[in-house]
TORKOL-4160 file (C-alpha; in steps of 0.2 Angstrom, whole numbers, padded with zeros to 4 digits, m for minus):
67
<pt num="1" X="m0147" Y="0270" Z="0398"/>
<pt num="2" X="m0132" Y="0269" Z="0409"/>
<pt num="3" X="m0117" Y="0280" Z="0411"/>
<pt num="4" X="m0100" Y="0278" Z="0421"/>
<pt num="5" X="m0098" Y="0285" Z="0438"/>
<pt num="6" X="m0082" Y="0293" Z="0444"/>
<pt num="7" X="m0078" Y="0276" Z="0451"/>
<pt num="8" X="m0081" Y="0268" Z="0434"/>
<pt num="9" X="m0070" Y="0280" Z="0425"/>
<pt num="10" X="m0056" Y="0277" Z="0437"/>
<pt num="11" X="m0057" Y="0258" Z="0435"/>
<pt num="12" X="m0053" Y="0261" Z="0416"/>
<pt num="13" X="m0037" Y="0271" Z="0420"/>
<pt num="14" X="m0021" Y="0262" Z="0416"/>
<pt num="15" X="m0015" Y="0251" Z="0431"/>
<pt num="16" X="m0032" Y="0249" Z="0438"/>
<pt num="17" X="m0039" Y="0231" Z="0437"/>
<pt num="18" X="m0052" Y="0228" Z="0451"/>
<pt num="19" X="m0064" Y="0220" Z="0438"/>
<pt num="20" X="m0064" Y="0205" Z="0427"/>
<pt num="21" X="m0062" Y="0207" Z="0408"/>
<pt num="22" X="m0081" Y="0204" Z="0403"/>
<pt num="23" X="m0086" Y="0217" Z="0417"/>
<pt num="24" X="m0074" Y="0229" Z="0411"/>
<pt num="25" X="m0080" Y="0227" Z="0393"/>
<pt num="26" X="m0097" Y="0232" Z="0398"/>
<pt num="27" X="m0091" Y="0247" Z="0407"/>
<pt num="28" X="m0081" Y="0252" Z="0392"/>
<pt num="29" X="m0097" Y="0253" Z="0381"/>
<pt num="30" X="m0108" Y="0261" Z="0394"/>
<pt num="31" X="m0109" Y="0278" Z="0387"/>
<pt num="32" X="m0126" Y="0285" Z="0390"/>
<pt num="33" X="m0131" Y="0282" Z="0372"/>
<pt num="34" X="m0134" Y="0263" Z="0371"/>
<pt num="35" X="m0150" Y="0256" Z="0378"/>
<pt num="36" X="m0148" Y="0246" Z="0394"/>
<pt num="37" X="m0156" Y="0231" Z="0386"/>
<pt num="38" X="m0142" Y="0230" Z="0373"/>
<pt num="39" X="m0129" Y="0230" Z="0387"/>
<pt num="40" X="m0138" Y="0217" Z="0396"/>
<pt num="41" X="m0139" Y="0206" Z="0381"/>
<pt num="42" X="m0120" Y="0205" Z="0379"/>
<pt num="43" X="m0111" Y="0188" Z="0382"/>
<pt num="44" X="m0126" Y="0178" Z="0378"/>
<pt num="45" X="m0137" Y="0186" Z="0390"/>
<pt num="46" X="m0125" Y="0185" Z="0405"/>
<pt num="47" X="m0123" Y="0204" Z="0403"/>
<pt num="48" X="m0138" Y="0206" Z="0414"/>
<pt num="49" X="m0129" Y="0200" Z="0429"/>
<pt num="50" X="m0114" Y="0210" Z="0425"/>
<pt num="51" X="m0123" Y="0226" Z="0423"/>
<pt num="52" X="m0132" Y="0223" Z="0440"/>
<pt num="53" X="m0114" Y="0220" Z="0447"/>
<pt num="54" X="m0108" Y="0236" Z="0440"/>
<pt num="55" X="m0123" Y="0246" Z="0446"/>
<pt num="56" X="m0122" Y="0238" Z="0464"/>
<pt num="57" X="m0103" Y="0242" Z="0464"/>
<pt num="58" X="m0106" Y="0260" Z="0460"/>
<pt num="59" X="m0097" Y="0259" Z="0443"/>
<pt num="60" X="m0112" Y="0263" Z="0433"/>
<pt num="61" X="m0128" Y="0273" Z="0436"/>
<pt num="62" X="m0144" Y="0275" Z="0427"/>
<pt num="63" X="m0146" Y="0290" Z="0416"/>
<pt num="64" X="m0164" Y="0297" Z="0416"/>
<pt num="65" X="m0170" Y="0306" Z="0400"/>
<pt num="66" X="m0186" Y="0315" Z="0397"/>
<pt num="67" X="m0194" Y="0311" Z="0381"/>
């Protein structure tokens, strides 16, 4: 699962627009409850590359849970 970093939360503040609309949409729904695969499946599968972009840019990070 993925969660927003401080950088990701800052991107979603009013007046902050460094990312495109589709990338921001994924950032909005990354809440630590949705499986990573469901985010990657967005936009007809293009979500995978967008998630990778957000991870590489420091907007998202992986949330590790013990089960």
